[in-house]
C-alpha positions as CSV (number, residue, x, y, z in Angstrom):
1,X,10.4,-45.7,-15.9
2,X,10.3,-42.2,-17.2
3,X,11.1,-41.8,-20.9
4,X,14.4,-40.1,-21.8
5,X,13.8,-37.7,-24.7
6,X,16.5,-37.3,-27.4
7,X,17.7,-33.8,-28.1
8,X,19.5,-32.8,-31.4
9,X,22.0,-30.1,-30.7
10,X,22.0,-29.1,-34.4
11,X,18.5,-27.6,-33.7
12,X,19.8,-25.2,-31.1
13,X,18.5,-21.7,-31.6
14,X,20.4,-19.8,-29.0
15,X,22.2,-20.3,-25.7
16,X,20.3,-19.3,-22.5
17,X,22.5,-16.8,-20.6
18,X,20.8,-17.2,-17.2
19,X,22.2,-19.8,-14.8
20,X,25.5,-21.6,-14.6
21,X,24.9,-24.7,-16.6
22,X,24.9,-25.1,-20.4
23,X,21.4,-24.7,-21.9
24,X,19.8,-23.8,-25.1
25,X,16.5,-23.4,-26.8
26,X,15.2,-25.4,-29.8
27,X,11.9,-25.9,-31.5
28,X,10.0,-29.2,-31.8
29,X,6.6,-29.4,-33.5
30,X,6.4,-25.6,-33.3
31,X,7.0,-25.4,-29.5
32,X,10.0,-23.6,-28.1
33,X,11.8,-26.0,-25.7
34,X,14.7,-25.5,-23.3
35,X,17.4,-28.2,-22.9
36,X,19.4,-28.0,-19.7
37,X,22.6,-30.1,-19.8
38,X,23.8,-32.0,-16.7
39,X,27.5,-32.1,-17.3
40,X,28.7,-31.9,-13.8
41,X,27.3,-35.1,-12.5
42,X,25.6,-33.4,-9.6
43,X,22.1,-34.8,-10.1
44,X,20.3,-31.7,-11.3
45,X,18.5,-33.7,-13.9
46,X,16.8,-36.2,-11.6
47,X,16.2,-33.6,-8.9
48,X,14.4,-31.4,-11.5
49,X,12.3,-34.4,-12.7
50,X,11.4,-35.6,-9.2
51,X,10.5,-32.1,-8.0
52,X,8.3,-31.7,-11.1
53,X,6.4,-34.9,-10.4
54,X,6.0,-34.0,-6.7
55,X,4.7,-30.6,-7.7
56,X,2.1,-32.4,-9.9
57,X,1.0,-34.5,-7.0
58,X,0.4,-31.4,-4.9
59,X,-1.6,-29.8,-7.8
60,X,0.8,-26.8,-8.1
61,X,1.0,-24.8,-11.4
62,X,4.4,-26.0,-12.5
63,X,6.6,-26.2,-15.6
64,X,6.8,-29.8,-16.7
65,X,10.2,-31.3,-17.1
66,X,11.2,-34.5,-18.9
67,X,14.5,-36.3,-18.7
68,X,16.6,-35.9,-21.9
69,X,19.8,-36.9,-23.6
70,X,21.8,-35.0,-26.2
71,X,22.4,-36.8,-29.4
72,X,26.0,-37.3,-30.3
73,X,27.4,-36.3,-26.9
74,X,25.2,-38.5,-24.8
75,X,25.0,-35.6,-22.3
76,X,22.1,-36.1,-19.9
77,X,19.8,-33.3,-18.9
78,X,16.1,-32.2,-18.9
79,X,13.8,-30.4,-21.2
80,X,10.9,-28.2,-20.7
81,X,8.6,-26.1,-22.9
82,X,8.6,-22.4,-22.4
83,X,5.9,-21.2,-20.0
84,X,5.7,-17.8,-21.8
85,X,4.9,-18.2,-25.5
86,X,4.6,-14.9,-27.3
87,X,3.0,-12.5,-26.9
88,X,3.4,-13.4,-23.2
89,X,6.7,-12.7,-21.6
90,X,8.3,-13.9,-18.3
91,X,9.3,-11.1,-16.0
92,X,11.6,-12.4,-13.2
93,X,11.1,-11.6,-9.5
94,X,14.0,-9.2,-9.2
95,X,12.4,-6.9,-11.9
96,X,9.1,-7.0,-10.1
97,X,10.7,-6.1,-6.8
98,X,12.7,-3.3,-8.5
99,X,9.5,-1.8,-9.9
100,X,8.2,-1.6,-6.3
101,X,11.5,-0.5,-4.7
102,X,13.9,1.6,-6.7
103,X,16.7,0.6,-4.3
104,X,16.2,-3.1,-4.8
105,X,19.6,-4.7,-5.9
106,X,19.4,-6.2,-9.4
107,X,23.0,-6.4,-10.4
108,X,23.7,-9.1,-12.9
109,X,24.7,-12.3,-11.2
110,X,23.6,-11.3,-7.7
111,X,21.0,-14.0,-6.8
112,X,22.0,-15.2,-3.4
113,X,22.4,-13.4,0.0
114,X,20.2,-10.6,-1.3
115,X,18.9,-9.3,2.0
116,X,16.2,-7.2,0.3
117,X,14.7,-10.5,-0.9
118,X,12.5,-10.6,2.3
119,X,9.3,-12.5,2.9
120,X,7.4,-9.3,3.3
121,X,8.7,-7.8,0.1
122,X,8.0,-10.9,-2.0
123,X,4.6,-11.6,-0.4
124,X,3.5,-8.0,-0.9
125,X,4.6,-8.0,-4.5
126,X,2.9,-11.3,-5.3
127,X,-0.3,-10.1,-3.6
128,X,-0.5,-7.3,-6.2
129,X,-0.7,-9.7,-9.2
130,X,-3.2,-12.1,-10.4
131,X,-3.1,-15.9,-10.1
132,X,-1.6,-17.9,-13.0
133,X,-3.6,-18.3,-16.2
134,X,-6.4,-20.8,-16.1
135,X,-4.4,-23.3,-18.2
136,X,-2.0,-23.7,-15.2
137,X,-4.8,-24.1,-12.6
138,X,-6.5,-27.3,-13.6
139,X,-5.2,-29.2,-10.5
140,X,-5.2,-26.5,-7.9
141,X,-7.3,-27.4,-4.9
142,X,-10.6,-25.6,-4.2
143,X,-10.1,-22.6,-2.0
144,X,-6.8,-21.5,-3.6
145,X,-7.8,-18.2,-5.1
146,X,-5.1,-15.5,-5.1
147,X,-1.6,-15.4,-6.5
148,X,-0.3,-15.4,-2.9
149,X,-2.4,-18.5,-2.1
150,X,-0.6,-20.2,-5.0
151,X,2.8,-18.9,-4.1
152,X,2.4,-20.3,-0.6
153,X,2.1,-23.7,-2.3
154,X,5.4,-23.1,-4.1
155,X,7.1,-22.4,-0.7
156,X,5.5,-25.6,0.7
157,X,7.1,-27.5,-2.2
158,X,10.5,-25.9,-1.4
159,X,10.3,-27.0,2.2
160,X,9.3,-30.5,1.2
161,X,12.0,-31.0,-1.4
162,X,14.6,-28.9,0.4
163,X,14.8,-26.5,-2.6
164,X,17.4,-23.9,-1.6
165,X,17.2,-22.0,-4.9
166,X,14.1,-19.9,-4.9
167,X,16.1,-16.7,-5.4
168,X,14.7,-13.7,-7.2
169,X,15.4,-15.1,-10.6
170,X,13.7,-18.4,-9.9
171,X,10.1,-17.1,-9.6
172,X,8.3,-14.6,-11.8
173,X,5.3,-13.2,-13.5
174,X,3.7,-13.8,-16.9
175,X,3.1,-10.5,-18.6
176,X,0.9,-9.6,-21.5
177,X,-1.1,-6.5,-22.5
178,X,-4.0,-7.5,-20.3
179,X,-2.5,-8.5,-16.9
180,X,0.4,-9.6,-14.7
181,X,-0.1,-13.1,-13.6
182,X,2.0,-15.4,-11.4
183,X,4.2,-17.8,-13.4
184,X,4.1,-21.5,-12.7
185,X,6.9,-22.7,-10.4
186,X,10.1,-23.6,-12.2
187,X,13.8,-24.5,-11.8
188,X,14.1,-27.0,-8.9
189,X,17.4,-28.6,-9.9
190,X,19.1,-27.6,-6.7
191,X,16.6,-29.5,-4.5
192,X,16.8,-32.9,-2.7
193,X,20.4,-32.5,-1.7
194,X,21.2,-33.7,-5.2
195,X,24.9,-32.6,-5.1
196,X,25.8,-34.9,-2.1
197,X,27.8,-38.0,-2.8
198,X,26.5,-41.5,-2.3
199,X,29.1,-42.0,0.4
200,X,27.7,-39.1,2.4
201,X,24.1,-40.3,1.8
202,X,25.0,-43.8,3.1
203,X,26.7,-42.3,6.1
204,X,23.7,-40.3,7.0
205,X,21.3,-43.2,6.5
206,X,23.4,-45.4,8.8
207,X,24.9,-43.0,11.4
208,X,24.1,-43.3,15.1
209,X,25.2,-39.7,15.6
210,X,22.1,-37.6,15.7
211,X,24.0,-34.6,14.3
212,X,24.8,-36.7,11.1
213,X,21.3,-38.1,10.7
214,X,18.8,-37.0,8.1
215,X,16.4,-35.1,10.5
216,X,19.2,-32.8,11.6
217,X,20.5,-32.5,8.1
218,X,17.1,-31.7,6.7
219,X,16.5,-28.9,9.3
220,X,19.4,-27.0,8.0
221,X,18.3,-26.4,4.4
222,X,18.5,-22.7,3.6
223,X,16.0,-20.7,1.6
224,X,16.8,-17.6,-0.5
225,X,14.5,-15.5,1.7
226,X,15.5,-13.2,4.5
227,X,13.3,-12.3,7.5
228,X,14.3,-8.6,7.1
229,X,17.1,-6.5,5.6
230,X,19.2,-6.6,8.7
231,X,19.2,-10.4,9.1
232,X,22.6,-12.0,9.1
233,X,21.5,-15.2,7.3
234,X,18.6,-16.4,5.2
235,X,15.7,-18.3,6.7
236,X,15.7,-22.1,6.5
237,X,13.2,-23.5,3.9
238,X,11.1,-24.6,6.9
239,X,11.1,-21.1,8.4
240,X,10.3,-19.5,5.1
241,X,7.3,-21.8,4.8
242,X,6.1,-20.8,8.2
243,X,6.5,-17.1,7.4
244,X,4.6,-17.3,4.1
245,X,1.9,-19.6,5.7
246,X,1.3,-16.9,8.3
247,X,0.4,-14.5,5.5
248,X,-2.2,-16.9,4.0
249,X,-3.2,-19.3,6.7
250,X,-6.2,-20.7,4.9
251,X,-4.2,-21.4,1.8
252,X,-1.5,-23.0,3.9
253,X,-4.0,-25.4,5.5
254,X,-5.3,-26.4,2.0
255,X,-1.8,-27.1,0.7
256,X,-0.9,-29.1,3.8
257,X,-4.1,-31.2,3.3
258,X,-2.8,-32.0,-0.2
259,X,0.6,-32.9,1.2
260,X,-1.0,-35.2,3.8
261,X,-2.7,-37.2,1.0
262,X,0.6,-38.2,-0.6
263,X,1.7,-41.5,0.8
264,X,5.2,-43.1,0.9
265,X,4.4,-45.7,-1.9
266,X,3.4,-42.9,-4.2
267,X,6.7,-41.0,-3.6
268,X,8.6,-44.2,-3.9
269,X,7.0,-44.8,-7.3
270,X,8.2,-41.4,-8.5
271,X,11.8,-42.2,-7.4
272,X,11.7,-45.7,-8.9
273,X,10.7,-44.2,-12.2
274,X,14.1,-42.4,-12.5
275,X,16.5,-44.6,-14.6
276,X,19.1,-46.3,-12.5
277,X,21.9,-44.7,-14.5
278,X,20.7,-41.3,-13.2
279,X,19.9,-42.2,-9.6
280,X,21.6,-45.0,-7.5
281,X,19.8,-47.2,-5.0
282,X,21.5,-45.3,-2.1
283,X,20.4,-42.0,-3.6
284,X,16.8,-43.2,-3.8
285,X,16.8,-44.5,-0.2
286,X,18.3,-41.2,1.0
287,X,15.9,-39.1,-1.0
288,X,12.9,-41.1,0.1
289,X,13.9,-40.6,3.7
290,X,14.6,-36.8,3.2
291,X,11.2,-36.4,1.7
292,X,9.5,-38.4,4.5
293,X,11.3,-36.4,7.2
294,X,10.3,-33.1,5.7
295,X,6.7,-34.2,5.1
296,X,6.4,-35.4,8.7
297,X,7.8,-32.1,10.0
298,X,5.5,-30.0,7.9
299,X,2.4,-31.9,8.8
300,X,3.2,-32.0,12.5
301,X,3.9,-28.3,13.0
302,X,1.0,-26.3,14.5
303,X,-0.5,-23.7,12.1
């Protein structure tokens, strides 16, 4: 069972303005740590933790999340250390894209349905920067060399966990005086259909209607990427993976090999390590099947 770390709200330094949930920074043993509260009961805490552990299995550079609970209030959530300790700063994707295109929309709060957030724009931007710092690359497979190679792995993770939240403020670059480097992947709390009810999950697990079953459901997950600026709707997470994979086919094959080595018992062990108070038995069964379905799809598609 994953440990649940206690968080003392009296240590809060400042509120984090980005995002819609309550969150704040505090220091522990000299490290700046972010607490993200899960007050809405929509499962963002367990989805973040599960996605983090699956990213680790793939060998992706990723921010590590731990389950947490706020002292006094008992509010559940997750914590993570900052990936950009001074003098390094985190520059978000929208700022990178604006630097390359003065017409790129960066209005505050505009994250979704940004048609300029295209596969071509993002891939071209990422291809101009360096891979993450060496400290983040310890588990990256051999043959993954460029920032785009790494980013393709992020998109594979999105397709596997049905992460619909890779908007232009949920990827970024680590900046210091020497270089711009791709940041580790972060913020996966909207993955794994975490906001669905157990009643809906149970229905999809048991339904004889193909339109209600998990394979159909999984195929509809939307990414935050558009094929082009005139597209009416964003690509699915699966289509976004295919589009990025076409831009770095060798890297895509390497990440798929990593995915193929992760078996069902290993995934089940990750899910079983979430405390029952955070993730019900029905939720575990549904999530296991969702991951199995997406993994099968990704591995069976011709590259």
